BALOBA-1460 file (C-alpha; in Angstrom, 3 decimals):
// residues 216
<rec num="1" residu="m" x="125.073" y="116.400" z="128.413"/>
<rec num="2" residu="t" x="124.477" y="115.672" z="132.467"/>
<rec num="3" residu="f" x="121.514" y="117.203" z="134.051"/>
<rec num="4" residu="a" x="123.306" y="119.819" z="135.607"/>
<rec num="5" residu="e" x="124.196" y="121.124" z="131.996"/>
<rec num="6" residu="l" x="120.672" y="120.686" z="130.590"/>
<rec num="7" residu="k" x="118.784" y="122.487" z="133.701"/>
<rec num="8" residu="e" x="121.694" y="125.623" z="132.871"/>
<rec num="9" residu="k" x="120.350" y="125.617" z="129.179"/>
<rec num="10" residu="n" x="116.674" y="125.523" z="130.151"/>
<rec num="11" residu="p" x="116.301" y="127.765" z="133.070"/>
<rec num="12" residu="s" x="112.801" y="128.525" z="131.641"/>
<rec num="13" residu="i" x="111.612" y="125.362" z="132.447"/>
<rec num="14" residu="r" x="111.035" y="123.803" z="135.765"/>
<rec num="15" residu="l" x="113.312" y="120.452" z="135.043"/>
<rec num="16" residu="y" x="113.443" y="117.875" z="137.597"/>
<rec num="17" residu="h" x="115.550" y="114.165" z="137.271"/>
<rec num="18" residu="v" x="112.991" y="111.328" z="136.469"/>
<rec num="19" residu="t" x="114.828" y="110.108" z="140.257"/>
<rec num="20" residu="d" x="113.042" y="113.374" z="142.043"/>
<rec num="21" residu="a" x="110.333" y="112.943" z="143.897"/>
<rec num="22" residu="a" x="108.626" y="115.451" z="141.828"/>
<rec num="23" residu="f" x="108.045" y="112.534" z="139.831"/>
<rec num="24" residu="a" x="105.807" y="110.778" z="142.134"/>
<rec num="25" residu="p" x="102.480" y="112.587" z="140.752"/>
<rec num="26" residu="y" x="102.987" y="111.955" z="137.242"/>
<rec num="27" residu="g" x="104.561" y="108.042" z="137.426"/>
<rec num="28" residu="r" x="107.100" y="106.054" z="138.716"/>
<rec num="29" residu="i" x="110.359" y="103.952" z="137.883"/>
<rec num="30" residu="i" x="110.465" y="100.912" z="137.343"/>
<rec num="31" residu="e" x="113.435" y="98.340" z="138.499"/>
<rec num="32" residu="a" x="114.303" y="96.133" z="135.573"/>
<rec num="33" residu="d" x="116.269" y="94.673" z="132.899"/>
<rec num="34" residu="t" x="116.279" y="96.836" z="129.655"/>
<rec num="35" residu="a" x="119.429" y="95.944" z="127.783"/>
<rec num="36" residu="d" x="117.742" y="93.720" z="125.502"/>
<rec num="37" residu="l" x="114.885" y="96.366" z="124.580"/>
<rec num="38" residu="v" x="117.764" y="99.204" z="124.288"/>
<rec num="39" residu="a" x="120.237" y="96.738" z="121.663"/>
<rec num="40" residu="r" x="116.988" y="96.282" z="119.580"/>
<rec num="41" residu="m" x="115.893" y="99.888" z="119.638"/>
<rec num="42" residu="e" x="119.546" y="101.109" z="118.788"/>
<rec num="43" residu="k" x="119.365" y="99.110" z="115.665"/>
<rec num="44" residu="i" x="116.174" y="100.893" z="113.973"/>
<rec num="45" residu="p" x="117.146" y="103.545" z="111.418"/>
<rec num="46" residu="m" x="116.843" y="107.252" z="112.478"/>
<rec num="47" residu="p" x="114.102" y="108.735" z="110.182"/>
<rec num="48" residu="e" x="115.399" y="111.221" z="107.568"/>
<rec num="49" residu="t" x="113.569" y="114.536" z="108.990"/>
<rec num="50" residu="g" x="110.990" y="114.494" z="112.022"/>
<rec num="51" residu="v" x="109.735" y="112.078" z="114.223"/>
<rec num="52" residu="r" x="108.313" y="108.723" z="113.537"/>
<rec num="53" residu="y" x="105.790" y="106.488" z="115.731"/>
<rec num="54" residu="v" x="104.271" y="102.677" z="115.819"/>
<rec num="55" residu="p" x="102.196" y="101.383" z="117.581"/>
<rec num="56" residu="t" x="103.633" y="98.048" z="117.743"/>
<rec num="57" residu="e" x="107.116" y="97.381" z="116.726"/>
<rec num="58" residu="e" x="107.892" y="93.570" z="115.709"/>
<rec num="59" residu="t" x="111.216" y="93.974" z="117.114"/>
<rec num="60" residu="l" x="110.655" y="94.996" z="119.967"/>
<rec num="61" residu="e" x="107.273" y="92.740" z="120.618"/>
<rec num="62" residu="a" x="109.755" y="89.827" z="120.422"/>
<rec num="63" residu="s" x="112.196" y="90.718" z="123.029"/>
<rec num="64" residu="p" x="111.265" y="89.031" z="126.325"/>
<rec num="65" residu="v" x="111.218" y="92.268" z="128.432"/>
<rec num="66" residu="a" x="108.359" y="93.136" z="126.638"/>
<rec num="67" residu="e" x="107.158" y="90.241" z="127.483"/>
<rec num="68" residu="f" x="107.783" y="90.606" z="131.401"/>
<rec num="69" residu="i" x="105.536" y="94.706" z="130.082"/>
<rec num="70" residu="r" x="102.440" y="92.935" z="128.975"/>
<rec num="71" residu="r" x="102.384" y="90.492" z="131.996"/>
<rec num="72" residu="e" x="103.175" y="92.430" z="134.885"/>
<rec num="73" residu="l" x="102.669" y="96.325" z="133.915"/>
<rec num="74" residu="f" x="99.500" y="95.604" z="132.125"/>
<rec num="75" residu="g" x="98.169" y="92.813" z="134.179"/>
<rec num="76" residu="g" x="97.467" y="90.259" z="131.072"/>
<rec num="77" residu="v" x="95.451" y="92.855" z="129.171"/>
<rec num="78" residu="p" x="96.289" y="92.872" z="125.541"/>
<rec num="79" residu="a" x="99.041" y="95.759" z="124.978"/>
<rec num="80" residu="q" x="101.106" y="97.173" z="122.291"/>
<rec num="81" residu="i" x="105.289" y="97.336" z="122.534"/>
<rec num="82" residu="g" x="105.928" y="100.471" z="119.686"/>
<rec num="83" residu="f" x="107.971" y="102.959" z="119.127"/>
<rec num="84" residu="c" x="108.244" y="106.867" z="119.064"/>
<rec num="85" residu="w" x="111.627" y="108.155" z="117.325"/>
<rec num="86" residu="g" x="113.330" y="111.029" z="115.581"/>
<rec num="87" residu="a" x="114.065" y="114.883" z="116.348"/>
<rec num="88" residu="s" x="111.942" y="116.762" z="118.480"/>
<rec num="89" residu="n" x="112.883" y="119.355" z="121.012"/>
<rec num="90" residu="r" x="109.263" y="121.543" z="121.753"/>
<rec num="91" residu="l" x="106.289" y="120.988" z="123.928"/>
<rec num="92" residu="n" x="103.803" y="121.419" z="120.832"/>
<rec num="93" residu="a" x="100.679" y="119.779" z="122.084"/>
<rec num="94" residu="l" x="99.970" y="117.198" z="125.307"/>
<rec num="95" residu="e" x="97.647" y="113.902" z="125.081"/>
<rec num="96" residu="w" x="96.188" y="111.212" z="127.545"/>
<rec num="97" residu="h" x="95.160" y="107.834" z="127.486"/>
<rec num="98" residu="i" x="92.809" y="105.978" z="129.538"/>
<rec num="99" residu="c" x="95.709" y="102.991" z="130.444"/>
<rec num="100" residu="n" x="99.021" y="104.061" z="131.884"/>
<rec num="101" residu="e" x="102.098" y="104.431" z="129.378"/>
<rec num="102" residu="i" x="105.197" y="102.623" z="129.090"/>
<rec num="103" residu="n" x="108.161" y="104.245" z="128.727"/>
<rec num="104" residu="l" x="111.830" y="103.264" z="127.749"/>
<rec num="105" residu="p" x="114.230" y="105.606" z="126.297"/>
<rec num="106" residu="a" x="117.033" y="103.991" z="124.468"/>
<rec num="107" residu="t" x="118.915" y="107.495" z="124.682"/>
<rec num="108" residu="d" x="118.833" y="109.852" z="127.530"/>
<rec num="109" residu="l" x="115.577" y="112.514" z="127.193"/>
<rec num="110" residu="v" x="113.200" y="115.434" z="128.322"/>
<rec num="111" residu="l" x="109.668" y="114.344" z="128.703"/>
<rec num="112" residu="l" x="107.221" y="117.349" z="129.555"/>
<rec num="113" residu="l" x="104.737" y="116.882" z="131.846"/>
<rec num="114" residu="a" x="101.024" y="118.132" z="133.146"/>
<rec num="115" residu="l" x="98.361" y="116.684" z="135.334"/>
<rec num="116" residu="r" x="94.933" y="116.141" z="133.745"/>
<rec num="117" residu="c" x="93.864" y="118.236" z="137.302"/>
<rec num="118" residu="e" x="95.306" y="120.972" z="136.162"/>
<rec num="119" residu="m" x="93.087" y="121.793" z="133.411"/>
<rec num="120" residu="q" x="90.590" y="124.056" z="133.127"/>
<rec num="121" residu="g" x="87.515" y="122.889" z="130.612"/>
<rec num="122" residu="n" x="89.359" y="121.630" z="127.492"/>
<rec num="123" residu="h" x="92.256" y="124.425" z="128.627"/>
<rec num="124" residu="l" x="95.868" y="124.135" z="130.199"/>
<rec num="125" residu="d" x="98.191" y="126.980" z="131.126"/>
<rec num="126" residu="a" x="101.437" y="125.755" z="130.094"/>
<rec num="127" residu="e" x="103.024" y="127.210" z="132.975"/>
<rec num="128" residu="k" x="101.769" y="124.221" z="134.832"/>
<rec num="129" residu="v" x="104.050" y="121.595" z="132.525"/>
<rec num="130" residu="v" x="107.117" y="120.749" z="134.301"/>
<rec num="131" residu="g" x="110.371" y="118.452" z="132.464"/>
<rec num="132" residu="f" x="112.061" y="115.384" z="133.662"/>
<rec num="133" residu="y" x="114.736" y="114.316" z="132.337"/>
<rec num="134" residu="v" x="114.900" y="110.038" z="131.954"/>
<rec num="135" residu="p" x="118.218" y="108.588" z="131.316"/>
<rec num="136" residu="r" x="118.830" y="105.963" z="128.751"/>
<rec num="137" residu="g" x="117.672" y="102.611" z="130.203"/>
<rec num="138" residu="t" x="115.376" y="103.922" z="132.664"/>
<rec num="139" residu="l" x="112.551" y="102.042" z="132.760"/>
<rec num="140" residu="i" x="109.126" y="104.030" z="133.839"/>
<rec num="141" residu="e" x="104.866" y="104.580" z="134.222"/>
<rec num="142" residu="v" x="103.749" y="107.186" z="133.359"/>
<rec num="143" residu="y" x="100.572" y="107.718" z="134.556"/>
<rec num="144" residu="s" x="96.616" y="108.021" z="132.723"/>
<rec num="145" residu="t" x="95.950" y="111.407" z="135.143"/>
<rec num="146" residu="s" x="99.522" y="112.850" z="133.242"/>
<rec num="147" residu="l" x="99.145" y="114.682" z="130.066"/>
<rec num="148" residu="h" x="102.340" y="113.558" z="127.701"/>
<rec num="149" residu="y" x="103.464" y="113.801" z="124.428"/>
<rec num="150" residu="c" x="106.562" y="113.584" z="121.779"/>
<rec num="151" residu="p" x="109.844" y="112.950" z="124.242"/>
<rec num="152" residu="c" x="112.117" y="115.784" z="123.249"/>
<rec num="153" residu="q" x="116.061" y="115.476" z="122.404"/>
<rec num="154" residu="v" x="118.997" y="116.326" z="124.212"/>
<rec num="155" residu="e" x="121.601" y="114.658" z="121.753"/>
<rec num="156" residu="d" x="122.565" y="115.923" z="118.350"/>
<rec num="157" residu="g" x="121.177" y="112.436" z="116.932"/>
<rec num="158" residu="g" x="117.543" y="112.674" z="117.744"/>
<rec num="159" residu="f" x="115.779" y="110.404" z="120.561"/>
<rec num="160" residu="r" x="114.283" y="106.726" z="120.894"/>
<rec num="161" residu="c" x="111.792" y="105.663" z="123.109"/>
<rec num="162" residu="l" x="109.961" y="102.178" z="123.687"/>
<rec num="163" residu="v" x="106.043" y="103.413" z="124.193"/>
<rec num="164" residu="g" x="103.934" y="100.306" z="125.630"/>
<rec num="165" residu="l" x="99.891" y="100.563" z="125.690"/>
<rec num="166" residu="t" x="96.912" y="98.917" z="125.818"/>
<rec num="167" residu="k" x="96.153" y="97.416" z="122.334"/>
<rec num="168" residu="e" x="94.912" y="99.678" z="119.443"/>
<rec num="169" residu="t" x="95.835" y="102.800" z="121.285"/>
<rec num="170" residu="n" x="96.684" y="105.773" z="118.667"/>
<rec num="171" residu="t" x="95.402" y="103.605" z="116.244"/>
<rec num="172" residu="p" x="93.080" y="105.408" z="113.677"/>
<rec num="173" residu="l" x="89.183" y="106.110" z="114.690"/>
<rec num="174" residu="t" x="86.375" y="104.003" z="113.120"/>
<rec num="175" residu="e" x="83.782" y="107.099" z="113.746"/>
<rec num="176" residu="k" x="84.520" y="110.453" z="115.003"/>
<rec num="177" residu="p" x="83.403" y="110.947" z="118.779"/>
<rec num="178" residu="a" x="81.595" y="114.114" z="120.163"/>
<rec num="179" residu="d" x="84.334" y="114.719" z="121.821"/>
<rec num="180" residu="p" x="86.794" y="117.094" z="120.378"/>
<rec num="181" residu="l" x="89.080" y="115.908" z="122.438"/>
<rec num="182" residu="i" x="89.432" y="112.558" z="121.023"/>
<rec num="183" residu="f" x="92.109" y="112.465" z="118.079"/>
<rec num="184" residu="a" x="92.300" y="108.301" z="117.605"/>
<rec num="185" residu="r" x="91.347" y="105.639" z="119.464"/>
<rec num="186" residu="n" x="92.016" y="106.260" z="123.481"/>
<rec num="187" residu="k" x="93.931" y="109.251" z="122.818"/>
<rec num="188" residu="w" x="92.505" y="112.543" z="123.943"/>
<rec num="189" residu="l" x="94.703" y="115.540" z="122.547"/>
<rec num="190" residu="i" x="95.491" y="119.202" z="122.880"/>
<rec num="191" residu="a" x="97.116" y="121.403" z="120.547"/>
<rec num="192" residu="h" x="99.469" y="124.339" z="121.854"/>
<rec num="193" residu="e" x="97.588" y="127.609" z="120.161"/>
<rec num="194" residu="e" x="100.753" y="128.056" z="117.994"/>
<rec num="195" residu="n" x="101.241" y="124.418" z="116.499"/>
<rec num="196" residu="e" x="99.082" y="125.309" z="113.206"/>
<rec num="197" residu="g" x="99.895" y="121.803" z="111.420"/>
<rec num="198" residu="l" x="98.597" y="120.358" z="114.589"/>
<rec num="199" residu="i" x="94.931" y="122.029" z="114.465"/>
<rec num="200" residu="a" x="95.265" y="122.152" z="111.043"/>
<rec num="201" residu="r" x="94.347" y="118.031" z="111.272"/>
<rec num="202" residu="g" x="91.517" y="118.714" z="113.848"/>
<rec num="203" residu="a" x="93.153" y="119.150" z="117.044"/>
<rec num="204" residu="l" x="91.674" y="121.805" z="119.670"/>
<rec num="205" residu="p" x="94.264" y="124.677" z="120.565"/>
<rec num="206" residu="g" x="93.810" y="124.138" z="124.468"/>
<rec num="207" residu="i" x="97.336" y="125.015" z="125.624"/>
<rec num="208" residu="s" x="98.439" y="128.793" z="125.834"/>
<rec num="209" residu="g" x="101.991" y="130.394" z="126.886"/>
<rec num="210" residu="e" x="104.955" y="129.338" z="126.240"/>
<rec num="211" residu="n" x="105.565" y="126.747" z="123.440"/>
<rec num="212" residu="y" x="108.578" y="125.268" z="125.738"/>
<rec num="213" residu="t" x="111.502" y="124.236" z="123.843"/>
<rec num="214" residu="v" x="114.571" y="122.166" z="125.326"/>
<rec num="215" residu="n" x="118.033" y="123.104" z="124.333"/>
<rec num="216" residu="r" x="120.915" y="121.490" z="124.103"/>
């Protein structure tokens, strides 16, 4: 599906191409040869249902491109190269980390993003959410000031996306912090009010308004 076709099918979402200047407050594109990482991701079978995320994926960690990410994009700080893949097309929640996140899609996909400065306390109006179309093979850095969550597929077969973060991010907590938004290590999260499953797991219902669906 072309970007123009995607925009036509999703009139309720403010949708931009990641190369648009509108992406500048949320992140940046990084010029790199990503072919090896994309090829490795394409060989990993899709989950039978839903979405799967692993903080570190051995196949991806072994790529020379992963070493470039650790050295040049994390400045030598211990980092993990993980993977998020499967079937998803809704906003559902937003999270952030105290580090930037590296994403590399092996399929075209859409990221739904917002800015932390647009939150009112622990609440965000979904009207603040913006969508960015990211083509396969485009390496991007999503800033720590950007709220983000699971990518949305634009292909019937689902989506595949590398996730690079500082070490131990998104791993289970060893003790529960006082802040109700901390959902895992280095992971602050708010759920959409309609996301009963995530709220039942302890997520704060902090997003109101439309729970956007990316149509394809």
